[in-house]
C-alpha positions as CSV (number, residue, x, y, z in Angstrom):
1,M,-8.9,-10.5,7.6
2,D,-7.6,-9.4,11.0
3,L,-4.3,-8.1,9.5
4,F,-6.2,-6.2,6.9
5,S,-8.3,-4.5,9.6
6,R,-5.3,-3.6,11.6
7,S,-3.3,-2.2,8.6
8,W,-6.3,-0.3,7.1
9,T,-7.5,1.1,10.4
10,A,-3.9,2.3,11.3
11,L,-3.6,3.9,7.9
12,L,-6.9,5.8,8.2
13,E,-6.0,6.9,11.7
14,A,-2.6,8.1,10.6
15,V,-4.1,10.3,7.8
16,A,-6.7,11.7,10.3
17,A,-3.9,12.6,12.7
18,T,-1.8,14.3,10.0
19,P,-1.6,18.1,10.7
20,D,-3.1,20.2,7.9
21,E,0.3,21.8,7.2
22,D,1.9,18.4,6.6
23,F,-0.4,17.7,3.6
24,E,2.0,20.0,1.6
25,R,5.0,17.9,2.6
26,P,6.5,15.3,0.2
27,S,5.3,11.7,0.6
28,G,7.3,8.6,0.1
29,C,5.7,8.3,-3.4
30,A,8.0,10.1,-5.8
31,G,6.3,13.2,-7.2
32,W,3.4,13.1,-4.7
33,L,2.7,15.3,-1.8
34,V,1.0,13.8,1.3
35,R,-2.3,15.3,0.0
36,D,-1.9,13.4,-3.3
37,L,-1.2,10.1,-1.4
38,A,-4.4,10.7,0.7
39,C,-6.4,11.2,-2.5
40,H,-4.9,8.0,-3.9
41,L,-6.2,6.2,-0.7
42,V,-9.7,7.4,-1.5
43,I,-9.3,5.6,-4.8
44,D,-8.0,2.5,-3.0
45,A,-11.1,2.6,-0.7
46,Q,-13.3,2.8,-3.7
47,D,-11.5,-0.1,-5.3
48,I,-12.1,-2.2,-2.3
49,L,-15.8,-1.5,-2.3
50,I,-16.1,-2.1,-6.0
51,T,-14.1,-5.4,-5.9
52,L,-16.1,-6.8,-3.0
53,A,-19.3,-6.0,-5.0
54,T,-17.9,-7.9,-8.0
55,P,-18.4,-11.6,-7.4
56,A,-16.6,-14.0,-9.7
57,D,-17.3,-17.6,-10.6
58,G,-14.7,-20.4,-11.1
59,E,-11.5,-21.2,-9.3
60,P,-9.1,-18.4,-8.3
61,T,-6.5,-17.4,-10.9
62,A,-4.3,-15.5,-8.4
63,D,-3.5,-15.4,-4.8
64,T,-1.7,-13.0,-2.4
65,V,1.6,-13.5,-4.1
66,T,0.8,-14.1,-7.8
67,Y,-1.6,-11.1,-7.8
68,W,1.5,-8.8,-7.9
69,E,3.6,-8.3,-11.0
70,L,7.2,-6.9,-10.8
71,A,7.6,-3.8,-13.0
72,E,10.9,-3.0,-14.6
73,A,10.8,0.7,-13.6
74,P,8.9,2.8,-11.1
75,P,5.8,4.8,-12.2
76,T,6.7,8.0,-14.1
77,G,3.5,9.9,-13.5
78,D,2.6,9.6,-17.1
79,D,-0.2,7.1,-16.5
80,P,-3.5,9.0,-16.9
81,L,-4.8,8.0,-13.4
82,D,-1.5,8.8,-11.7
83,A,-1.4,12.2,-13.4
84,L,-5.0,12.9,-12.4
85,I,-4.4,12.3,-8.7
86,P,-2.6,15.6,-7.9
87,R,-5.3,17.6,-9.7
88,L,-8.1,15.8,-7.7
89,A,-6.2,16.3,-4.5
90,A,-5.8,20.0,-5.2
91,A,-9.5,20.3,-5.9
92,Y,-10.4,19.4,-2.3
93,G,-8.9,22.7,-1.2
94,E,-8.6,22.4,2.5
95,P,-7.2,19.1,4.0
96,R,-10.2,18.7,6.2
97,W,-12.4,17.9,3.2
98,L,-9.9,15.3,2.0
99,K,-9.7,13.8,5.5
100,F,-13.5,13.7,5.7
101,H,-13.9,12.0,2.4
102,L,-11.3,9.4,3.1
103,D,-12.7,8.7,6.6
104,D,-16.2,8.3,5.0
105,V,-15.4,6.0,2.1
106,G,-12.4,4.3,4.0
107,S,-14.6,3.4,7.0
108,A,-17.2,2.0,4.6
109,A,-14.5,-0.2,3.0
110,G,-13.4,-1.4,6.4
111,R,-16.9,-2.3,7.4
112,A,-17.5,-4.1,4.1
113,C,-14.4,-6.2,4.5
114,A,-15.4,-7.2,8.1
115,L,-18.7,-8.5,6.7
116,A,-17.2,-10.3,3.7
117,D,-16.8,-14.1,3.4
118,P,-13.0,-14.7,3.1
119,A,-13.7,-17.8,0.9
120,A,-15.9,-15.9,-1.5
121,R,-14.5,-15.2,-5.0
122,V,-14.1,-11.7,-6.4
123,G,-12.8,-10.3,-9.7
124,T,-10.4,-7.5,-10.2
125,R,-7.7,-6.6,-12.8
126,D,-8.9,-9.6,-14.9
127,K,-8.0,-11.9,-12.0
128,V,-10.2,-14.0,-9.7
129,L,-9.2,-14.1,-6.0
130,A,-10.6,-15.4,-2.8
131,V,-11.6,-12.4,-0.7
132,G,-9.1,-13.4,2.0
133,D,-6.3,-13.3,-0.5
134,Y,-7.5,-10.0,-1.9
135,L,-7.5,-8.4,1.5
136,S,-4.0,-9.8,2.1
137,V,-3.0,-7.9,-1.0
138,Y,-4.3,-4.8,0.6
139,V,-2.3,-5.4,3.8
140,V,0.8,-4.9,1.6
141,E,-0.8,-1.9,-0.1
142,A,-1.8,-0.2,3.1
143,T,1.4,-0.9,5.0
144,L,3.6,0.4,2.2
145,H,1.5,3.5,1.8
146,H,1.5,4.1,5.6
147,L,5.3,4.2,5.3
148,D,4.9,6.6,2.4
149,L,2.6,8.8,4.5
150,I,5.2,9.2,7.3
151,A,8.3,9.2,5.1
152,H,9.2,12.9,5.9
153,R,7.4,13.2,9.1
154,P,9.6,12.1,12.1
155,G,7.6,11.0,15.1
156,A,4.4,10.1,13.2
157,A,2.8,6.8,14.1
158,A,4.3,3.9,12.2
159,P,2.4,0.8,10.8
160,P,1.6,-2.0,13.3
161,T,4.6,-4.3,13.8
162,E,2.5,-7.3,12.8
163,T,1.5,-5.8,9.4
164,L,5.1,-4.8,8.7
165,A,6.2,-8.4,9.3
166,A,3.4,-9.7,7.1
167,T,4.3,-7.3,4.3
168,R,7.9,-8.2,4.5
169,A,7.0,-11.9,4.3
170,A,4.8,-11.2,1.3
171,L,7.5,-9.3,-0.5
172,E,10.0,-12.1,0.1
173,K,7.6,-14.6,-1.4
174,I,7.0,-12.3,-4.4
175,A,10.7,-12.0,-4.9
176,A,11.4,-15.7,-4.0
177,T,14.2,-14.6,-1.8
178,S,14.8,-13.3,1.8
179,F,16.3,-10.1,3.1
180,P,19.2,-10.3,5.5
181,A,18.0,-11.1,9.1
182,S,19.9,-7.9,10.2
183,F,17.4,-5.8,8.3
184,T,14.4,-4.6,10.3
185,D,11.0,-5.2,8.6
186,T,10.8,-1.4,7.9
187,D,14.2,-1.3,6.3
188,A,13.6,-4.4,4.2
189,L,10.4,-2.8,2.8
190,L,11.9,0.6,2.2
191,V,15.1,-0.7,0.6
192,G,13.4,-3.6,-1.1
193,T,10.8,-1.5,-2.9
194,G,13.2,1.4,-3.7
195,R,11.7,3.8,-1.2
196,R,15.2,4.2,0.3
197,A,18.6,3.6,-1.2
198,P,20.7,1.0,0.7
199,T,23.8,2.0,2.5
200,S,27.1,0.5,1.4
201,G,26.9,-1.9,4.3
202,E,23.4,-2.9,3.5
203,T,24.4,-3.4,-0.2
204,A,27.2,-5.8,1.0
205,E,24.8,-7.7,3.1
206,L,22.2,-8.0,0.3
207,G,24.8,-9.7,-1.9
208,D,23.3,-10.8,-5.3
209,L,19.9,-9.6,-4.3
210,A,21.2,-6.0,-4.5
211,A,21.3,-6.2,-8.3
212,R,17.6,-7.2,-8.4
213,L,16.4,-4.1,-6.4
214,P,14.2,-2.3,-6.3
215,L,11.2,-4.6,-6.5
216,I,8.5,-2.4,-8.1
217,L,5.1,-3.9,-7.3
218,G,2.5,-3.4,-9.9
């Protein structure tokens, strides 16, 4: 719960601190500008609120690791929701309205999570998870999108070190392998998820794992 709060708060603060002109820069999500990513985060905040208000009966069918599925290829933008995001983002007009909406619904999502029982069960994507596990899923989501937000903005605030470490640990569990110890947490996440191509030296260090990359979380 604490890691979720740190990762989510840091992400919201990073969006709020983004200069208006940077909303037209590319993000780390292929085909999306920073404004498109910010709009996607509004959808994420809504998803958190909806899921916390969707109690489920029975034993969990997924946890922090098994919630994720590894896709064979990255998103192409053809998915109807993915294609809708840039149009929604453009409809906001000025970045201040997008910032305002994200702060509004994002802060509400943060408060709802702080009040939630980590042992309670919720349903999402035809899965049942404990709230604690669901929020751990969003540590991964928030941390990776924070890296996407600052991908082309040198000097912007990075995700908290502890959430980078937790996300790396989660990715290694999902992949049932470990990245070389020489990789920083940030480099492991960027290279591991295909957000950055590995250098020749990194490819050599990755060994057999290089052939399995990128790990596309879906």
